[in-house]
N, CA and C atoms as a LAMMPS dump frame, in Angstrom:
ITEM: TIMESTEP
0
ITEM: NUMBER OF ATOMS
603
ITEM: BOX BOUNDS ff ff ff
-5.0000000000000000e+02 5.0000000000000000e+02
-5.0000000000000000e+02 5.0000000000000000e+02
-5.0000000000000000e+02 5.0000000000000000e+02
ITEM: ATOMS id mol type element x y z
1 1 1 N -159.769 394.108 347.562
2 1 2 C -158.939 393.134 348.312
3 1 3 C -158.492 393.765 349.635
4 2 1 N -158.811 393.114 350.735
5 2 2 C -158.472 393.684 352.038
6 2 3 C -157.006 393.469 352.376
7 3 1 N -156.422 394.518 352.93
8 3 2 C -155.029 394.426 353.366
9 3 3 C -154.946 393.8 354.752
10 4 1 N -153.706 393.477 355.144
11 4 2 C -153.485 393.064 356.541
12 4 3 C -152.792 394.231 357.245
13 5 1 N -153.231 394.505 358.468
14 5 2 C -152.63 395.597 359.247
15 5 3 C -151.643 394.983 360.223
16 6 1 N -150.443 395.533 360.224
17 6 2 C -149.395 394.959 361.077
18 6 3 C -148.835 396.034 362.002
19 7 1 N -148.827 395.718 363.296
20 7 2 C -148.212 396.615 364.284
21 7 3 C -146.979 395.901 364.823
22 8 1 N -145.851 396.586 364.759
23 8 2 C -144.59 395.98 365.202
24 8 3 C -144.061 396.745 366.401
25 9 1 N -143.731 396.025 367.46
26 9 2 C -143.16 396.652 368.66
27 9 3 C -141.758 396.083 368.871
28 10 1 N -140.764 396.97 368.855
29 10 2 C -139.389 396.57 369.208
30 10 3 C -139.164 397.058 370.638
31 11 1 N -139.342 396.162 371.602
32 11 2 C -139.334 396.553 373.018
33 11 3 C -138.048 397.221 373.469
34 12 1 N -136.894 396.619 373.109
35 12 2 C -135.625 397.132 373.636
36 12 3 C -135.327 398.543 373.132
37 13 1 N -135.836 398.89 371.932
38 13 2 C -135.589 400.231 371.383
39 13 3 C -136.767 401.173 371.601
40 14 1 N -137.818 400.658 372.248
41 14 2 C -139.017 401.474 372.467
42 14 3 C -139.585 402.033 371.169
43 15 1 N -139.613 401.207 370.139
44 15 2 C -140.1 401.642 368.83
45 15 3 C -141.374 400.889 368.457
46 16 1 N -142.313 401.617 367.861
47 16 2 C -143.563 400.997 367.392
48 16 3 C -143.829 401.449 365.954
49 17 1 N -144.099 400.497 365.084
50 17 2 C -144.422 400.814 363.692
51 17 3 C -145.773 400.207 363.344
52 18 1 N -146.529 400.903 362.525
53 18 2 C -147.783 400.328 362.019
54 18 3 C -147.764 400.417 360.503
55 19 1 N -147.977 399.275 359.843
56 19 2 C -147.95 399.25 358.38
57 19 3 C -149.075 398.383 357.848
58 20 1 N -149.383 398.603 356.565
59 20 2 C -150.383 397.758 355.897
60 20 3 C -149.736 397.074 354.708
61 21 1 N -150.115 395.828 354.498
62 21 2 C -149.588 395.054 353.367
63 21 3 C -150.75 394.383 352.65
64 22 1 N -150.532 394.089 351.381
65 22 2 C -151.552 393.294 350.693
66 22 3 C -151.473 391.879 351.254
67 23 1 N -152.582 391.18 351.242
68 23 2 C -152.611 389.845 351.874
69 23 3 C -151.697 388.852 351.157
70 24 1 N -151.285 389.188 349.915
71 24 2 C -150.412 388.269 349.16
72 24 3 C -148.928 388.612 349.27
73 25 1 N -148.627 389.662 350.055
74 25 2 C -147.223 390.095 350.154
75 25 3 C -146.346 389.008 350.786
76 26 1 N -146.906 388.274 351.741
77 26 2 C -146.157 387.212 352.427
78 26 3 C -146.88 385.895 352.203
79 27 1 N -146.106 384.858 351.881
80 27 2 C -146.768 383.573 351.586
81 27 3 C -147.38 382.942 352.84
82 28 1 N -146.781 383.243 354.009
83 28 2 C -147.349 382.719 355.256
84 28 3 C -146.917 383.592 356.433
85 29 1 N -147.394 383.223 357.609
86 29 2 C -147.126 383.987 358.832
87 29 3 C -145.626 384.043 359.127
88 30 1 N -144.954 382.916 358.919
89 30 2 C -143.523 382.816 359.198
90 30 3 C -142.719 383.836 358.383
91 31 1 N -143.116 384.011 357.128
92 31 2 C -142.4 384.95 356.25
93 31 3 C -142.569 386.389 356.746
94 32 1 N -143.757 386.695 357.236
95 32 2 C -144.014 388.025 357.806
96 32 3 C -143.11 388.265 359.018
97 33 1 N -143.053 387.272 359.918
98 33 2 C -142.22 387.389 361.121
99 33 3 C -140.754 387.574 360.729
100 34 1 N -140.268 386.748 359.801
101 34 2 C -138.865 386.842 359.377
102 34 3 C -138.54 388.196 358.764
103 35 1 N -139.502 388.755 358.027
104 35 2 C -139.314 390.056 357.381
105 35 3 C -138.956 391.118 358.422
106 36 1 N -139.679 391.117 359.543
107 36 2 C -139.428 392.133 360.573
108 36 3 C -138.291 391.747 361.513
109 37 1 N -138.109 390.446 361.687
110 37 2 C -137.042 389.989 362.582
111 37 3 C -135.672 390.368 362.025
112 38 1 N -135.527 390.314 360.704
113 38 2 C -134.222 390.605 360.103
114 38 3 C -133.947 392.108 360.017
115 39 1 N -134.986 392.928 360.302
116 39 2 C -134.777 394.385 360.288
117 39 3 C -133.888 394.81 361.448
118 40 1 N -133.923 394.058 362.531
119 40 2 C -133.101 394.39 363.703
120 40 3 C -132.229 393.189 364.027
121 41 1 N -130.941 393.43 364.13
122 41 2 C -130.011 392.34 364.452
123 41 3 C -130.307 391.829 365.864
124 42 1 N -130.202 390.511 366.038
125 42 2 C -130.387 389.851 367.348
126 42 3 C -131.792 390.008 367.928
127 43 1 N -132.803 390.286 367.07
128 43 2 C -134.138 390.415 367.665
129 43 3 C -134.832 389.059 367.725
130 44 1 N -135.64 388.918 368.768
131 44 2 C -136.345 387.657 369.029
132 44 3 C -137.829 387.971 369.195
133 45 1 N -138.67 387.153 368.579
134 45 2 C -140.116 387.335 368.711
135 45 3 C -140.547 386.907 370.112
136 46 1 N -141.212 387.823 370.837
137 46 2 C -141.617 387.482 372.209
138 46 3 C -143.129 387.554 372.423
139 47 1 N -143.858 388.141 371.447
140 47 2 C -145.307 388.241 371.63
141 47 3 C -146.047 388.303 370.304
142 48 1 N -147.224 387.678 370.259
143 48 2 C -148.048 387.657 369.04
144 48 3 C -149.5 387.945 369.416
145 49 1 N -150.119 388.841 368.662
146 49 2 C -151.573 389.037 368.78
147 49 3 C -152.147 388.986 367.374
148 50 1 N -153.198 388.227 367.185
149 50 2 C -153.889 388.186 365.894
150 50 3 C -155.342 388.571 366.148
151 51 1 N -155.788 389.636 365.452
152 51 2 C -157.144 390.174 365.673
153 51 3 C -157.414 390.421 367.16
154 52 1 N -156.419 391.067 367.807
155 52 2 C -156.479 391.444 369.237
156 52 3 C -156.48 390.26 370.202
157 53 1 N -156.259 389.067 369.696
158 53 2 C -156.223 387.889 370.576
159 53 3 C -154.768 387.458 370.755
160 54 1 N -154.381 387.357 372.019
161 54 2 C -152.996 386.97 372.302
162 54 3 C -152.778 385.49 371.992
163 55 1 N -151.706 385.198 371.272
164 55 2 C -151.376 383.808 370.934
165 55 3 C -150.115 383.421 371.705
166 56 1 N -150.204 382.444 372.614
167 56 2 C -148.995 382.034 373.342
168 56 3 C -147.892 381.572 372.383
169 57 1 N -146.653 381.915 372.729
170 57 2 C -145.513 381.602 371.862
171 57 3 C -145.382 380.104 371.585
172 58 1 N -145.866 379.28 372.518
173 58 2 C -145.721 377.824 372.327
174 58 3 C -146.532 377.316 371.124
175 59 1 N -147.475 378.16 370.643
176 59 2 C -148.281 377.753 369.478
177 59 3 C -147.717 378.266 368.154
178 60 1 N -146.518 378.862 368.221
179 60 2 C -145.945 379.45 367.001
180 60 3 C -145.863 378.431 365.859
181 61 1 N -145.395 377.227 366.181
182 61 2 C -145.257 376.193 365.14
183 61 3 C -146.597 375.844 364.492
184 62 1 N -147.674 375.983 365.268
185 62 2 C -149.005 375.659 364.728
186 62 3 C -149.507 376.71 363.736
187 63 1 N -149.011 377.942 363.903
188 63 2 C -149.554 379.011 363.039
189 63 3 C -148.56 379.516 361.992
190 64 1 N -147.304 379.065 362.085
191 64 2 C -146.285 379.675 361.212
192 64 3 C -146.563 379.48 359.712
193 65 1 N -147.249 378.406 359.344
194 65 2 C -147.526 378.168 357.918
195 65 3 C -148.892 378.694 357.468
196 66 1 N -149.576 379.396 358.381
197 66 2 C -150.906 379.923 358.031
198 66 3 C -150.768 381.06 357.021
199 67 1 N -151.712 381.142 356.09
200 67 2 C -151.672 382.24 355.11
201 67 3 C -152.731 383.279 355.488
202 68 1 N -152.659 384.431 354.848
203 68 2 C -153.562 385.528 355.192
204 68 3 C -154.762 385.577 354.248
205 69 1 N -155.926 385.795 354.835
206 69 2 C -157.152 385.9 354.026
207 69 3 C -157.46 387.359 353.692
208 70 1 N -156.802 388.27 354.394
209 70 2 C -157.075 389.703 354.235
210 70 3 C -157.958 390.181 355.366
211 71 1 N -157.694 391.409 355.839
212 71 2 C -158.508 391.968 356.923
213 71 3 C -157.974 391.678 358.316
214 72 1 N -156.908 390.86 358.413
215 72 2 C -156.368 390.543 359.746
216 72 3 C -155.599 391.743 360.321
217 73 1 N -155.618 391.832 361.643
218 73 2 C -154.702 392.771 362.312
219 73 3 C -153.721 391.926 363.103
220 74 1 N -152.455 392.192 362.866
221 74 2 C -151.387 391.397 363.494
222 74 3 C -150.541 392.32 364.355
223 75 1 N -150.232 391.88 365.565
224 75 2 C -149.299 392.639 366.406
225 75 3 C -148.153 391.713 366.788
226 76 1 N -146.937 392.123 366.462
227 76 2 C -145.75 391.32 366.785
228 76 3 C -144.838 392.121 367.708
229 77 1 N -144.41 391.494 368.783
230 77 2 C -143.478 392.147 369.704
231 77 3 C -142.136 391.435 369.622
232 78 1 N -141.097 392.227 369.433
233 78 2 C -139.739 391.684 369.377
234 78 3 C -138.926 392.27 370.518
235 79 1 N -137.974 391.501 370.979
236 79 2 C -137.028 392.024 371.968
237 79 3 C -135.634 391.681 371.487
238 80 1 N -134.687 392.465 371.935
239 80 2 C -133.297 392.195 371.597
240 80 3 C -132.853 390.955 372.367
241 81 1 N -132.155 390.049 371.712
242 81 2 C -131.744 388.786 372.334
243 81 3 C -130.942 389.03 373.609
244 82 1 N -129.991 389.974 373.548
245 82 2 C -129.168 390.264 374.728
246 82 3 C -130.007 390.92 375.824
247 83 1 N -130.94 391.786 375.39
248 83 2 C -131.828 392.433 376.358
249 83 3 C -132.693 391.415 377.065
250 84 1 N -133.118 390.423 376.303
251 84 2 C -133.966 389.366 376.836
252 84 3 C -133.212 388.53 377.869
253 85 1 N -131.974 388.184 377.528
254 85 2 C -131.146 387.39 378.451
255 85 3 C -130.857 388.203 379.712
256 86 1 N -130.579 389.496 379.519
257 86 2 C -130.302 390.357 380.68
258 86 3 C -131.518 390.416 381.602
259 87 1 N -132.708 390.52 380.996
260 87 2 C -133.951 390.559 381.763
261 87 3 C -134.09 389.287 382.61
262 88 1 N -133.801 388.142 381.984
263 88 2 C -133.864 386.855 382.696
264 88 3 C -132.874 386.814 383.851
265 89 1 N -131.654 387.314 383.593
266 89 2 C -130.61 387.309 384.623
267 89 3 C -131.003 388.205 385.794
268 90 1 N -131.583 389.36 385.496
269 90 2 C -132.014 390.273 386.567
270 90 3 C -133.149 389.655 387.376
271 91 1 N -134.052 388.945 386.688
272 91 2 C -135.127 388.232 387.398
273 91 3 C -134.528 387.15 388.288
274 92 1 N -133.487 386.48 387.763
275 92 2 C -132.782 385.453 388.535
276 92 3 C -132.178 386.031 389.8
277 93 1 N -131.593 387.225 389.686
278 93 2 C -130.998 387.89 390.863
279 93 3 C -132.069 388.205 391.907
280 94 1 N -133.215 388.676 391.438
281 94 2 C -134.32 388.985 392.368
282 94 3 C -134.795 387.716 393.069
283 95 1 N -134.849 386.638 392.292
284 95 2 C -135.297 385.357 392.841
285 95 3 C -134.337 384.881 393.939
286 96 1 N -133.026 385.066 393.703
287 96 2 C -132.031 384.666 394.705
288 96 3 C -132.258 385.443 396.003
289 97 1 N -132.487 386.762 395.895
290 97 2 C -132.732 387.583 397.096
291 97 3 C -133.943 387.061 397.857
292 98 1 N -134.976 386.685 397.095
293 98 2 C -136.204 386.17 397.71
294 98 3 C -135.908 384.875 398.479
295 99 1 N -135.111 383.993 397.839
296 99 2 C -134.765 382.72 398.496
297 99 3 C -133.946 382.995 399.752
298 100 1 N -132.952 383.894 399.629
299 100 2 C -132.092 384.208 400.787
300 100 3 C -132.934 384.649 401.981
301 101 1 N -133.955 385.443 401.702
302 101 2 C -134.806 385.942 402.787
303 101 3 C -135.714 384.871 403.382
304 102 1 N -135.924 383.788 402.63
305 102 2 C -136.849 382.766 403.16
306 102 3 C -136.142 381.496 403.647
307 103 1 N -134.806 381.427 403.503
308 103 2 C -134.079 380.209 403.923
309 103 3 C -134.335 379.849 405.381
310 104 1 N -134.347 380.867 406.236
311 104 2 C -134.553 380.647 407.663
312 104 3 C -135.908 379.998 407.933
313 105 1 N -136.936 380.506 407.263
314 105 2 C -138.303 379.964 407.417
315 105 3 C -138.366 378.53 406.91
316 106 1 N -137.758 378.298 405.734
317 106 2 C -137.779 376.941 405.152
318 106 3 C -137.117 375.959 406.11
319 107 1 N -135.954 376.359 406.627
320 107 2 C -135.2 375.506 407.55
321 107 3 C -136.047 375.148 408.779
322 108 1 N -136.722 376.146 409.348
323 108 2 C -137.559 375.909 410.539
324 108 3 C -138.721 374.97 410.219
325 109 1 N -139.37 375.21 409.07
326 109 2 C -140.519 374.381 408.67
327 109 3 C -140.095 372.925 408.44
328 110 1 N -138.886 372.744 407.888
329 110 2 C -138.371 371.381 407.654
330 110 3 C -138.137 370.693 408.998
331 111 1 N -137.569 371.454 409.946
332 111 2 C -137.321 370.907 411.294
333 111 3 C -138.63 370.453 411.944
334 112 1 N -139.689 371.211 411.658
335 112 2 C -141.001 370.865 412.233
336 112 3 C -141.683 369.749 411.446
337 113 1 N -141.029 369.345 410.329
338 113 2 C -141.555 368.3 409.447
339 113 3 C -142.957 368.652 408.931
340 114 1 N -143.168 369.95 408.69
341 114 2 C -144.498 370.381 408.239
342 114 3 C -144.653 370.157 406.737
343 115 1 N -145.896 370.062 406.34
344 115 2 C -146.196 369.884 404.911
345 115 3 C -145.714 371.114 404.136
346 116 1 N -145.887 372.276 404.772
347 116 2 C -145.469 373.549 404.166
348 116 3 C -143.963 373.539 403.875
349 117 1 N -143.195 373.001 404.829
350 117 2 C -141.737 372.926 404.673
351 117 3 C -141.335 372.081 403.476
352 118 1 N -142.021 370.961 403.302
353 118 2 C -141.687 370.073 402.178
354 118 3 C -142.11 370.683 400.836
355 119 1 N -143.205 371.459 400.871
356 119 2 C -143.63 372.183 399.661
357 119 3 C -142.567 373.211 399.283
358 120 1 N -142.068 373.907 400.319
359 120 2 C -141.042 374.936 400.093
360 120 3 C -139.771 374.323 399.52
361 121 1 N -139.431 373.144 400.027
362 121 2 C -138.223 372.451 399.566
363 121 3 C -138.361 372.07 398.086
364 122 1 N -139.551 371.618 397.724
365 122 2 C -139.826 371.259 396.327
366 122 3 C -139.7 372.505 395.437
367 123 1 N -140.261 373.618 395.925
368 123 2 C -140.198 374.877 395.16
369 123 3 C -138.754 375.342 395.008
370 124 1 N -137.964 375.076 396.048
371 124 2 C -136.538 375.443 396.039
372 124 3 C -135.791 374.665 394.959
373 125 1 N -136.093 373.369 394.875
374 125 2 C -135.452 372.515 393.862
375 125 3 C -135.836 372.983 392.456
376 126 1 N -137.11 373.351 392.286
377 126 2 C -137.569 373.849 390.977
378 126 3 C -136.904 375.183 390.642
379 127 1 N -136.709 375.998 391.668
380 127 2 C -136.044 377.292 391.487
381 127 3 C -134.611 377.123 391.023
382 128 1 N -133.933 376.133 391.606
383 128 2 C -132.543 375.848 391.204
384 128 3 C -132.487 375.434 389.744
385 129 1 N -133.442 374.62 389.36
386 129 2 C -133.52 374.163 387.972
387 129 3 C -133.697 375.365 387.03
388 130 1 N -134.581 376.28 387.443
389 130 2 C -134.834 377.484 386.634
390 130 3 C -133.571 378.332 386.525
391 131 1 N -132.829 378.453 387.637
392 131 2 C -131.594 379.258 387.623
393 131 3 C -130.54 378.625 386.719
394 132 1 N -130.478 377.296 386.753
395 132 2 C -129.543 376.594 385.856
396 132 3 C -129.902 376.839 384.394
397 133 1 N -131.214 376.832 384.111
398 133 2 C -131.676 377.077 382.738
399 133 3 C -131.282 378.48 382.29
400 134 1 N -131.493 379.476 383.167
401 134 2 C -131.159 380.867 382.831
402 134 3 C -129.675 380.996 382.512
403 135 1 N -128.835 380.409 383.372
404 135 2 C -127.391 380.577 383.171
405 135 3 C -126.915 379.804 381.944
406 136 1 N -127.568 378.682 381.644
407 136 2 C -127.148 377.933 380.455
408 136 3 C -127.59 378.67 379.186
409 137 1 N -128.76 379.354 379.229
410 137 2 C -129.197 380.19 378.098
411 137 3 C -128.206 381.328 377.876
412 138 1 N -127.802 381.963 378.985
413 138 2 C -126.842 383.079 378.891
414 138 3 C -125.526 382.596 378.297
415 139 1 N -125.086 381.407 378.716
416 139 2 C -123.829 380.842 378.195
417 139 3 C -123.918 380.606 376.696
418 140 1 N -125.08 380.106 376.245
419 140 2 C -125.264 379.842 374.807
420 140 3 C -125.213 381.134 374.001
421 141 1 N -125.972 382.133 374.461
422 141 2 C -126.067 383.397 373.724
423 141 3 C -124.735 384.144 373.721
424 142 1 N -124.063 384.164 374.879
425 142 2 C -122.821 384.938 375.001
426 142 3 C -121.578 384.116 374.685
427 143 1 N -121.807 382.817 374.437
428 143 2 C -120.714 381.907 374.085
429 143 3 C -119.598 381.922 375.135
430 144 1 N -120.004 381.831 376.39
431 144 2 C -119.051 381.895 377.5
432 144 3 C -119.587 381.076 378.674
433 145 1 N -118.682 380.498 379.457
434 145 2 C -119.103 379.705 380.618
435 145 3 C -119.103 380.583 381.862
436 146 1 N -120.175 380.516 382.628
437 146 2 C -120.27 381.348 383.833
438 146 3 C -120.269 380.531 385.122
439 147 1 N -120.448 379.209 384.99
440 147 2 C -120.358 378.331 386.169
441 147 3 C -119.317 377.279 385.854
442 148 1 N -118.314 377.178 386.714
443 148 2 C -117.221 376.227 386.46
444 148 3 C -117.678 374.796 386.742
445 149 1 N -116.879 373.859 386.253
446 149 2 C -117.17 372.439 386.47
447 149 3 C -117.174 372.131 387.965
448 150 1 N -116.244 372.749 388.658
449 150 2 C -116.112 372.558 390.11
450 150 3 C -117.387 373.039 390.826
451 151 1 N -117.913 374.189 390.384
452 151 2 C -119.138 374.732 390.987
453 151 3 C -120.346 373.854 390.675
454 152 1 N -120.352 373.286 389.471
455 152 2 C -121.436 372.362 389.099
456 152 3 C -121.41 371.13 390.004
457 153 1 N -120.195 370.643 390.266
458 153 2 C -120.028 369.469 391.14
459 153 3 C -120.518 369.777 392.549
460 154 1 N -120.181 370.983 393.017
461 154 2 C -120.585 371.409 394.359
462 154 3 C -122.116 371.416 394.463
463 155 1 N -122.742 371.949 393.422
464 155 2 C -124.202 372.015 393.374
465 155 3 C -124.801 370.609 393.431
466 156 1 N -124.215 369.72 392.618
467 156 2 C -124.69 368.333 392.55
468 156 3 C -124.57 367.657 393.921
469 157 1 N -123.438 367.912 394.541
470 157 2 C -123.147 367.306 395.855
471 157 3 C -124.188 367.746 396.896
472 158 1 N -124.507 369.039 396.931
473 158 2 C -125.479 369.566 397.897
474 158 3 C -126.871 368.985 397.633
475 159 1 N -127.247 368.92 396.362
476 159 2 C -128.568 368.371 396.022
477 159 3 C -128.667 366.886 396.356
478 160 1 N -127.559 366.171 396.146
479 160 2 C -127.549 364.733 396.49
480 160 3 C -127.705 364.538 397.994
481 161 1 N -127.044 365.421 398.762
482 161 2 C -127.141 365.346 400.226
483 161 3 C -128.593 365.543 400.674
484 162 1 N -129.273 366.487 400.028
485 162 2 C -130.682 366.744 400.373
486 162 3 C -131.538 365.522 400.033
487 163 1 N -131.32 364.962 398.835
488 163 2 C -132.099 363.79 398.4
489 163 3 C -131.891 362.615 399.351
490 164 1 N -130.614 362.364 399.711
491 164 2 C -130.311 361.25 400.635
492 164 3 C -131.008 361.461 401.978
493 165 1 N -130.96 362.697 402.476
494 165 2 C -131.588 362.993 403.771
495 165 3 C -133.106 362.853 403.691
496 166 1 N -133.663 363.211 402.534
497 166 2 C -135.117 363.063 402.347
498 166 3 C -135.508 361.589 402.354
499 167 1 N -134.662 360.78 401.715
500 167 2 C -134.94 359.339 401.629
501 167 3 C -135.05 358.696 403.005
502 168 1 N -134.229 359.193 403.931
503 168 2 C -134.277 358.59 405.278
504 168 3 C -135.017 359.506 406.27
505 169 1 N -135.712 360.503 405.701
506 169 2 C -136.492 361.469 406.505
507 169 3 C -135.673 362.113 407.618
508 170 1 N -134.42 362.474 407.296
509 170 2 C -133.561 363.138 408.281
510 170 3 C -133.746 364.655 408.149
511 171 1 N -134.77 365.157 408.834
512 171 2 C -135.103 366.58 408.708
513 171 3 C -134.052 367.495 409.324
514 172 1 N -133.372 367 410.361
515 172 2 C -132.313 367.807 410.996
516 172 3 C -131.201 368.064 409.987
517 173 1 N -130.812 367.003 409.261
518 173 2 C -129.751 367.117 408.254
519 173 3 C -130.175 368.071 407.124
520 174 1 N -131.42 367.929 406.643
521 174 2 C -131.907 368.817 405.566
522 174 3 C -131.875 370.267 406.039
523 175 1 N -132.327 370.478 407.281
524 175 2 C -132.35 371.824 407.848
525 175 3 C -130.933 372.405 407.911
526 176 1 N -129.971 371.571 408.314
527 176 2 C -128.559 372.007 408.377
528 176 3 C -128.024 372.366 406.987
529 177 1 N -128.384 371.541 406
530 177 2 C -127.924 371.795 404.621
531 177 3 C -128.453 373.153 404.154
532 178 1 N -129.726 373.418 404.465
533 178 2 C -130.324 374.694 404.047
534 178 3 C -129.662 375.861 404.781
535 179 1 N -129.337 375.657 406.048
536 179 2 C -128.691 376.728 406.832
537 179 3 C -127.248 376.987 406.411
538 180 1 N -126.501 375.909 406.15
539 180 2 C -125.05 376.076 405.951
540 180 3 C -124.566 375.899 404.509
541 181 1 N -125.147 374.945 403.776
542 181 2 C -124.656 374.686 402.412
543 181 3 C -125.375 375.521 401.353
544 182 1 N -126.649 375.764 401.588
545 182 2 C -127.44 376.433 400.555
546 182 3 C -126.98 377.856 400.244
547 183 1 N -126.599 378.642 401.279
548 183 2 C -126.109 379.993 400.968
549 183 3 C -124.916 379.962 400.002
550 184 1 N -124.07 378.929 400.146
551 184 2 C -122.912 378.791 399.243
552 184 3 C -123.383 378.564 397.798
553 185 1 N -124.423 377.761 397.683
554 185 2 C -125.006 377.464 396.372
555 185 3 C -125.563 378.74 395.733
556 186 1 N -126.251 379.53 396.549
557 186 2 C -126.824 380.782 396.041
558 186 3 C -125.729 381.762 395.628
559 187 1 N -124.62 381.754 396.368
560 187 2 C -123.497 382.637 396.014
561 187 3 C -122.893 382.269 394.665
562 188 1 N -122.886 380.963 394.355
563 188 2 C -122.377 380.504 393.051
564 188 3 C -123.227 381.137 391.94
565 189 1 N -124.549 381.063 392.106
566 189 2 C -125.447 381.635 391.095
567 189 3 C -125.34 383.157 391.045
568 190 1 N -125.238 383.763 392.233
569 190 2 C -125.123 385.225 392.311
570 190 3 C -123.942 385.714 391.48
571 191 1 N -122.78 385.076 391.706
572 191 2 C -121.562 385.465 390.978
573 191 3 C -121.72 385.21 389.487
574 192 1 N -122.326 384.059 389.143
575 192 2 C -122.501 383.706 387.727
576 192 3 C -123.409 384.719 387.03
577 193 1 N -124.523 385.075 387.683
578 193 2 C -125.448 386.052 387.092
579 193 3 C -124.76 387.407 386.929
580 194 1 N -123.988 387.795 387.955
581 194 2 C -123.299 389.094 387.933
582 194 3 C -122.31 389.141 386.765
583 195 1 N -121.548 388.05 386.598
584 195 2 C -120.557 387.997 385.502
585 195 3 C -121.248 388.066 384.14
586 196 1 N -122.375 387.36 384.028
587 196 2 C -123.103 387.342 382.751
588 196 3 C -123.676 388.724 382.426
589 197 1 N -124.216 389.408 383.443
590 197 2 C -124.769 390.759 383.225
591 197 3 C -123.655 391.721 382.806
592 198 1 N -122.503 391.609 383.476
593 198 2 C -121.356 392.472 383.116
594 198 3 C -120.921 392.224 381.677
595 199 1 N -120.98 390.964 381.261
596 199 2 C -120.595 390.589 379.893
597 199 3 C -121.525 391.257 378.869
598 200 1 N -122.818 391.314 379.186
599 200 2 C -123.784 391.941 378.272
600 200 3 C -123.57 393.455 378.222
601 201 1 N -123.315 394.028 379.416
602 201 2 C -123.167 395.497 379.465
603 201 3 C -121.856 395.943 378.852
């Protein structure tokens, strides 16, 4: 009877384990994952490889009830939940710096009514959405609010101003919003990310 070979990587602790189990030790894939997940408090599964083939996390539900035939090699990567959130927050901070450095270019391109400018504006809106997602994830995990209701309103107000100006193709107004209002918006996120990182540390 062929065993299953399992390699476990705990990223935040820089630990790697390799073990073998009989194919009947776990009733399904989910049970195997839970077995190792509970070994470390607050660990989250972030990567899966089966027979050296990477399986995107979005397919976890499709494979969680699969059973083992024997002979499989499984690699599972776990990260600490807080470490994962911190990583996201640090990426968010880098993203803010990138936006700050490109605001001037975006503003100029919008003034010129170029296609590139409108693409940049769309990317900016998507970036804001991503930053909101990061901070809301951090709030859930740390059970704390990092953006006040007032700051949320301010954000909404600035985005509405951009949408209204887009509707009437007022590029001068959009350019002004990016020059004068947007830095304030980025500062809200900067402070929120900083507070969340301090909370984790």
